[in-house]
C-alpha positions as CSV (number, residue, x, y, z in Angstrom):
1,M,0.0,0.0,0.0
2,Y,1.4,3.4,-1.0
3,N,0.4,6.8,0.4
4,Y,-0.3,9.4,-2.2
5,K,-0.6,13.1,-1.7
6,N,-2.9,14.9,-4.2
7,G,-3.1,18.6,-3.6
8,E,-4.8,19.2,-0.3
9,S,-6.3,15.7,0.1
10,F,-4.6,12.6,1.3
11,S,-5.5,9.4,-0.5
12,L,-4.4,5.8,-0.7
13,I,-3.3,3.6,-3.6
14,K,-3.6,0.0,-2.6
15,I,-1.7,-2.7,-4.5
16,V,-2.3,-6.4,-4.2
17,D,-0.1,-9.0,-6.0
18,N,-1.3,-12.5,-6.6
19,F,-4.9,-11.2,-6.6
20,F,-6.4,-14.5,-7.6
21,D,-5.3,-17.9,-6.6
22,E,-3.2,-19.6,-9.3
23,E,-5.9,-21.8,-10.8
24,T,-8.6,-19.0,-10.9
25,F,-6.1,-16.7,-12.5
26,K,-5.1,-19.3,-15.1
27,N,-8.8,-19.7,-16.0
28,I,-9.5,-15.9,-16.2
29,R,-6.3,-15.3,-18.2
30,N,-7.4,-18.0,-20.7
31,Y,-11.0,-16.6,-20.8
32,V,-10.0,-13.0,-21.5
33,S,-7.4,-14.1,-24.1
34,T,-9.7,-16.4,-26.1
35,K,-13.4,-15.8,-25.3
36,V,-13.8,-12.1,-24.9
37,T,-14.9,-10.1,-27.9
38,F,-13.6,-6.5,-27.7
39,E,-15.1,-3.4,-29.4
40,T,-13.4,-0.1,-30.1
41,S,-13.7,2.3,-27.2
42,F,-13.9,6.0,-27.8
43,F,-12.9,8.9,-25.6
44,E,-15.9,10.6,-24.0
45,K,-14.1,14.0,-24.3
46,D,-11.1,15.4,-26.1
47,A,-8.1,13.2,-25.3
48,G,-5.5,15.8,-26.2
49,D,-3.5,16.9,-29.2
50,H,-2.5,13.5,-30.5
51,G,-5.6,13.2,-32.7
52,E,-6.7,9.7,-31.5
53,K,-10.4,9.1,-31.1
54,S,-10.1,5.7,-29.4
55,Y,-7.9,4.4,-26.6
56,G,-8.3,0.7,-27.3
57,M,-10.8,-2.1,-27.1
58,R,-13.3,-2.8,-24.4
59,S,-15.8,-5.5,-23.4
60,S,-18.3,-4.7,-20.7
61,L,-18.1,-6.8,-17.6
62,S,-21.9,-7.0,-17.6
63,N,-21.5,-9.2,-20.8
64,H,-19.5,-11.7,-18.6
65,P,-21.5,-12.3,-15.5
66,E,-19.4,-15.1,-14.1
67,L,-16.2,-13.2,-14.6
68,M,-17.8,-10.1,-13.1
69,D,-19.0,-12.0,-10.0
70,T,-15.5,-13.5,-9.5
71,I,-13.8,-10.1,-9.8
72,L,-16.2,-8.4,-7.5
73,R,-16.0,-11.2,-4.8
74,Q,-12.2,-11.2,-4.9
75,S,-12.1,-7.4,-4.8
76,E,-14.2,-7.4,-1.7
77,K,-12.1,-10.0,-0.1
78,K,-8.6,-8.6,-1.0
79,F,-9.4,-5.0,-0.4
80,R,-11.7,-5.6,2.6
81,I,-14.6,-3.7,1.2
82,K,-18.3,-4.3,0.5
83,I,-19.1,-3.1,-3.0
84,K,-22.6,-1.6,-3.1
85,K,-22.8,-0.2,-6.6
86,I,-20.6,-0.4,-9.7
87,N,-20.8,1.7,-12.9
88,G,-22.0,-0.1,-16.0
89,S,-18.9,1.1,-17.9
90,S,-16.7,-1.4,-15.9
91,G,-15.1,-3.7,-18.3
92,V,-12.2,-5.7,-19.7
93,D,-9.8,-3.6,-21.8
94,M,-7.2,-4.3,-24.4
95,R,-5.4,-0.9,-24.3
96,N,-3.7,1.3,-26.8
97,L,-0.5,2.4,-25.0
98,K,0.8,4.9,-27.5
99,Y,0.1,8.0,-25.4
100,F,0.0,9.1,-21.8
101,I,-3.6,10.3,-21.4
102,A,-3.9,11.8,-17.9
103,H,-7.5,11.8,-16.6
104,T,-9.7,11.3,-13.7
105,D,-12.9,9.2,-13.6
106,P,-16.3,10.4,-12.2
107,F,-16.6,7.5,-9.7
108,D,-15.6,6.9,-6.1
109,H,-12.9,4.4,-6.6
110,N,-11.3,2.3,-9.4
111,I,-10.0,-1.2,-9.1
112,M,-7.8,-2.2,-12.0
113,I,-6.6,-5.8,-12.4
114,M,-3.7,-6.6,-14.6
115,L,-4.6,-9.8,-16.5
116,V,-2.4,-10.3,-19.6
117,G,0.8,-8.7,-20.7
118,P,4.5,-8.6,-20.3
119,E,5.9,-7.7,-16.8
120,A,7.3,-4.2,-17.3
121,N,7.5,-0.7,-16.0
122,T,6.6,0.6,-19.4
123,N,3.0,-0.8,-19.5
124,G,1.8,-0.1,-16.0
125,T,-0.2,2.8,-14.6
126,V,1.1,6.2,-13.6
127,F,-0.3,8.7,-11.2
128,Y,0.3,12.5,-11.4
129,S,0.9,15.0,-8.7
130,D,-0.8,17.8,-10.6
131,L,-2.5,18.8,-13.8
132,N,0.9,19.7,-15.3
133,N,1.4,16.0,-15.9
134,T,4.1,15.6,-13.4
135,I,4.3,11.8,-12.8
136,D,4.5,11.1,-9.1
137,T,3.9,7.4,-8.7
138,H,4.3,4.5,-11.1
139,V,2.9,1.0,-10.7
140,G,4.5,-1.4,-13.1
141,F,2.5,-4.1,-14.9
142,R,2.5,-7.5,-13.4
143,E,0.0,-10.2,-14.3
144,N,-2.4,-10.9,-11.4
145,R,-1.8,-7.6,-9.8
146,A,-4.7,-5.4,-8.7
147,I,-4.7,-1.7,-7.7
148,M,-7.4,0.2,-6.0
149,F,-7.4,4.0,-5.9
150,P,-9.7,7.0,-5.6
151,S,-11.1,7.8,-9.1
152,D,-10.3,11.5,-8.7
153,L,-6.5,10.8,-8.7
154,I,-5.0,11.9,-12.0
155,H,-3.8,8.7,-13.7
156,S,-3.0,7.2,-17.0
157,A,-1.9,3.9,-18.6
158,H,1.9,4.1,-19.0
159,A,2.7,4.9,-22.7
160,S,5.1,2.5,-24.5
161,N,7.3,3.0,-27.5
162,N,6.8,-0.7,-28.4
163,P,3.9,-0.6,-31.0
164,S,3.3,-4.4,-30.6
165,L,2.8,-4.2,-26.8
166,V,-0.6,-5.5,-25.8
167,R,-2.0,-5.6,-22.3
168,I,-5.4,-6.8,-21.1
169,T,-6.8,-5.4,-17.8
170,S,-10.1,-5.3,-16.1
171,T,-11.4,-2.1,-14.5
172,V,-14.2,-1.9,-12.0
173,F,-15.6,1.6,-11.5
174,I,-17.0,1.7,-8.0
175,E,-19.8,4.2,-7.3
176,E,-20.5,3.2,-3.7
177,Y,-18.7,0.9,-1.2
178,E,-18.0,0.6,2.4
179,E,-14.9,-0.7,4.3
180,V,-15.4,-3.9,6.3
């Protein structure tokens, strides 16, 4: 768990390695690699001056009820929370990592689970200390790693100069939860 200072507020970024047990993770990794159909995902607002309109491919978690249930149950267990409501835009993503696209999300918290991809610092997630895009904290990519953080922290997928790099993650956008 890492402490993160964001302006006047104090928030937490929680990191859990080995999020799923080995057999469950093997099944999830196989499922998202072979059974999930992804659709192009578009930015809701202007993503900057790079001219891209989409950031990658997404499949809604609601299209995969068993996967969603497994992810939610494990999230509650590992982060010691009770999830009361998630946003329907929660999903499984195959990301375009060409650009750093700093943003916040309009939810309470995000849980991002790293599912498929090479272990590397250059395809993880970064957090910024301010709107000037000053990177403050970097969480490298590691399969079966999950991070939970307040959605209002400025964050981005880490850009990569490797055009063939592919990573698959799942993101749960939590609208309401309580600690247990």
